[in-house]
C-alpha positions in Angstrom: 247.5 5.5 65.2 249.7 5.9 62.1 246.7 6.9 60.0 245.9 9.7 62.4 249.4 11.0 62.4 249.5 10.9 58.5 246.1 12.7 58.4 247.4 15.3 60.8 250.5 15.8 58.7 248.5 16.0 55.5 246.1 18.5 57.1 249.1 20.6 58.3 250.6 20.5 54.8 247.3 21.6 53.3 247.0 24.5 55.8 250.5 25.6 55.0 249.7 25.6 51.3 246.5 27.6 51.9 248.4 30.1 53.9 250.9 30.5 51.1 248.1 31.0 48.6 246.5 33.6 50.8 249.8 35.5 51.2 250.7 35.2 47.6 254.3 36.2 48.4 256.7 36.0 51.3 256.1 38.4 54.2 258.0 41.6 54.2 258.9 43.5 57.4 260.2 47.1 57.9 262.1 47.4 61.1 263.8 50.3 62.7 266.9 50.1 60.5 265.0 49.9 57.2 262.3 52.6 57.4 263.9 55.2 55.2 262.0 56.4 52.1 263.5 53.7 49.9 262.4 51.0 52.4 258.8 52.4 52.3 258.9 52.7 48.5 260.0 49.1 48.2 257.3 48.0 50.6 254.7 50.0 48.7 255.7 48.5 45.4 255.3 45.0 46.9 251.8 46.0 48.2 250.9 47.3 44.7 252.0 44.0 43.2 250.1 42.0 45.8 246.7 43.7 45.4 246.6 45.2 41.9 244.4 42.4 40.5 241.8 43.1 43.2 241.4 46.9 42.6 240.9 49.1 39.5 243.9 51.2 40.2 246.7 51.5 42.8 250.0 53.4 42.6 252.3 55.4 44.8 251.4 59.1 45.2 253.9 61.4 43.5 252.3 64.4 45.2 252.5 63.4 48.9 255.7 62.8 50.9 257.6 59.5 51.2 259.9 59.6 54.2 260.9 57.7 57.3 257.3 58.0 58.5 255.7 56.2 55.6 254.3 56.5 52.1 251.0 57.3 50.5 249.1 55.2 47.8 246.3 56.2 45.5 243.7 53.5 45.4 240.6 53.0 43.4 238.3 50.1 44.4 236.6 47.9 41.8 233.4 49.8 42.7 235.1 53.1 41.5 235.7 54.7 45.0 239.0 56.7 44.9 241.1 57.3 48.0 244.5 58.1 49.4 245.9 55.4 51.7 248.7 55.8 54.2 251.2 53.0 54.7 253.2 53.4 57.9 254.5 51.4 60.8 251.0 51.7 62.2 249.5 49.9 59.2 247.2 51.0 56.4 244.8 53.9 56.8 242.4 55.7 54.5 243.4 59.4 54.5 240.9 60.9 52.1 238.3 60.0 49.5 240.2 61.4 46.5 243.7 60.9 45.2 246.8 62.7 46.5 244.9 64.2 49.5 245.3 64.3 53.3 242.4 65.4 55.5 242.2 66.4 59.1 238.7 64.9 59.4 238.2 62.0 61.7 235.4 60.4 59.7 233.3 61.1 56.7 229.9 59.8 55.5 230.4 58.7 51.9 228.1 57.4 49.2 229.7 54.4 47.5 229.9 54.5 43.8 228.5 51.0 43.8 225.4 51.7 45.9 223.0 54.4 47.0 223.7 53.7 50.7 225.9 55.9 52.9 228.8 54.5 54.9 230.8 56.1 57.6 234.5 55.8 57.0 236.9 56.5 59.9 240.1 58.2 58.9 241.6 57.1 62.3 241.3 53.3 61.8 244.5 51.4 60.9 244.5 48.0 59.3 247.3 45.5 59.7 247.2 44.4 56.0 246.0 45.8 52.7 243.6 42.8 52.6 242.0 43.9 55.8 241.6 47.4 54.5 240.1 46.3 51.2 237.8 43.8 53.0 236.3 46.7 55.0 235.8 49.1 52.1 235.2 46.9 49.0 232.6 44.1 48.6 233.9 43.5 45.0 237.3 42.8 46.6 235.8 40.1 48.7 234.2 38.5 45.7 237.3 38.7 43.5 239.6 37.5 46.3 237.3 34.6 47.0 237.2 33.6 43.3 241.0 33.8 43.1 241.4 31.7 46.2 238.9 29.1 44.9 240.8 28.9 41.6 244.2 28.4 43.3 242.8 25.8 45.7 241.3 23.9 42.7 244.7 24.0 41.0 246.3 22.5 44.1 243.8 19.6 44.0 244.4 18.8 40.4 
């Protein structure tokens, strides 16, 4: 019985460590009292720090507004696909397939820089995390994230 309890505690500890590795940093929340432009800028800087190793380029747009509604990021995937990403209370959303741009289109068929196939990208889909967004648009992100996770887990075991 004690062995089972110790095993459960060890498993729980391991799961907590895995979760911390996956997050990479403490969670940040913007609530109703902290959604001014400085709050969004602070949140965007934290996102940039969290995912910069998994993309070719990410920075805050200096051409698009940053206000109580959100902020815009310029992102280039490891495959070379450039886009503008909105960060707002609703989450993360691709706005256009070039930097510093907003579009009224609902979706666009794009040819990825990394392949000859066409993908339909919805400009109406919001993602809860930057990782979910990257997972849906960048196969190279999935590969690099998996490699990073495996390295960190290996470090924990050593």
